[in-house]
C-alpha positions in Angstrom: -4.1 30.5 3.8 -7.1 28.3 2.8 -7.0 24.5 3.4 -8.3 22.0 0.9 -11.5 21.4 2.9 -12.3 25.1 3.3 -10.9 26.7 0.3 -11.0 26.1 -3.4 -10.9 22.5 -4.5 -7.4 21.3 -5.3 -6.8 18.7 -8.1 -4.6 15.7 -7.4 -3.7 13.0 -9.9 -3.2 9.5 -8.6 -1.1 7.1 -10.6 -1.8 3.5 -9.4 -2.1 0.3 -11.3 -4.1 -1.4 -8.5 -7.8 -0.4 -8.8 -8.3 -1.2 -5.1 -5.5 0.9 -3.9 -6.4 3.8 -6.3 -9.9 3.7 -5.0 -8.8 3.7 -1.4 -6.4 6.6 -1.9 -9.0 8.6 -3.9 -11.6 8.1 -1.2 -9.1 9.2 1.5 -8.1 12.4 -0.4 -11.7 13.2 -1.4 -12.6 12.9 2.3 -10.2 15.7 2.9 -11.7 18.0 0.3 -9.4 17.2 -2.7 -10.6 16.6 -6.2 -9.1 13.4 -7.5 -8.3 12.0 -11.0 -6.8 8.5 -11.4 -4.7 6.9 -14.0 -3.6 3.2 -14.2 -0.4 3.7 -16.1 2.4 6.2 -16.3 1.6 6.9 -20.0 -2.1 7.5 -19.2 -1.0 9.8 -16.3 1.2 11.9 -18.5 -1.8 12.6 -20.8 -4.1 13.3 -17.8 -1.5 15.6 -16.2 -1.1 17.6 -19.4 -4.8 17.9 -19.8 -5.8 18.7 -16.2 -2.6 20.4 -14.8 -3.1 19.0 -11.3 -1.6 20.7 -8.2 0.0 17.4 -7.1 0.7 13.9 -8.3 0.8 10.8 -6.1 2.4 7.9 -8.0 3.0 4.3 -7.2 6.5 3.1 -8.0 5.9 -0.5 -9.0 3.8 -0.4 -12.2 4.0 -2.2 -15.6 5.4 -0.5 -18.7 6.6 2.7 -17.0 7.5 2.5 -13.3 7.0 5.5 -11.0 10.7 6.5 -11.3 10.4 6.8 -15.1 7.1 8.5 -14.8 8.5 11.1 -12.3 11.5 11.7 -14.6 9.1 12.3 -17.5 7.1 14.8 -15.4 10.2 16.7 -14.2 11.6 16.9 -17.7 8.4 18.2 -19.3 8.3 22.0 -19.4 4.5 22.0 -18.9 4.6 19.6 -15.9 7.9 20.1 -14.1 6.5 22.5 -11.5 4.0 19.9 -10.2 5.1 18.1 -7.0 5.4 14.4 -7.3 5.1 12.1 -4.3 6.1 8.5 -4.8 4.0 6.0 -2.8 5.4 2.5 -2.5 5.9 -0.6 -0.4 9.6 -0.6 -1.4 11.7 0.3 1.6 15.4 -0.2 0.8 17.6 2.8 1.1 18.4 2.5 -2.6 14.7 2.8 -3.5 14.5 6.1 -1.7 17.7 7.3 -3.4 16.3 6.4 -6.8 13.2 8.4 -5.9 15.3 11.5 -5.1 17.4 11.0 -8.2 14.3 11.0 -10.5 13.2 14.3 -9.0 10.5 13.2 -6.6 9.4 15.8 -4.1 8.7 13.2 -1.4 8.6 9.4 -0.8 5.9 7.7 1.3 6.1 4.0 2.2 3.1 1.7 2.3 1.3 1.0 4.5 0.9 4.6 5.5 -1.2 6.3 8.2 -3.9 8.6 6.8 -2.7 11.6 8.9 0.9 11.2 7.7 -0.2 11.0 4.0 -2.4 14.0 4.3 0.4 16.0 6.2 2.8 15.1 3.3 0.3 16.2 0.7 -0.5 19.5 2.5 3.3 20.1 2.9 4.0 19.6 -0.8 1.1 21.9 -1.8 2.2 24.6 0.6 5.7 24.4 -0.8 4.4 24.7 -4.3 2.3 27.8 -3.3 5.3 29.4 -1.6 7.6 28.8 -4.6 5.0 30.4 -6.9 
């Protein structure tokens, strides 16, 4: 099986309203061979996802207009997008927040701050699971 750094480029969509955090996450993923697109809002991300059909979506939870839970529900209820794994990335840490992430259909939940190795391992795991399901 090819890895992102040795095989074909894998597209990941980042949904993050903080330009600084979006840039940091994009830089980290690009350093591991991923091709990254960013969106600042859930609505923009839905348009970008339909256009680009990314292999994975990483979404912040706390965002204006449409939070990450609502965005994830929208992805999972869209016939074109529902097969794309969604990982929620947030500083929220209460058990209820994790439960809400699972209830909206998220494939994983990563708490900020995260270690680079942990985030990349979760991304690789989600992509491997998607490949195996296909």
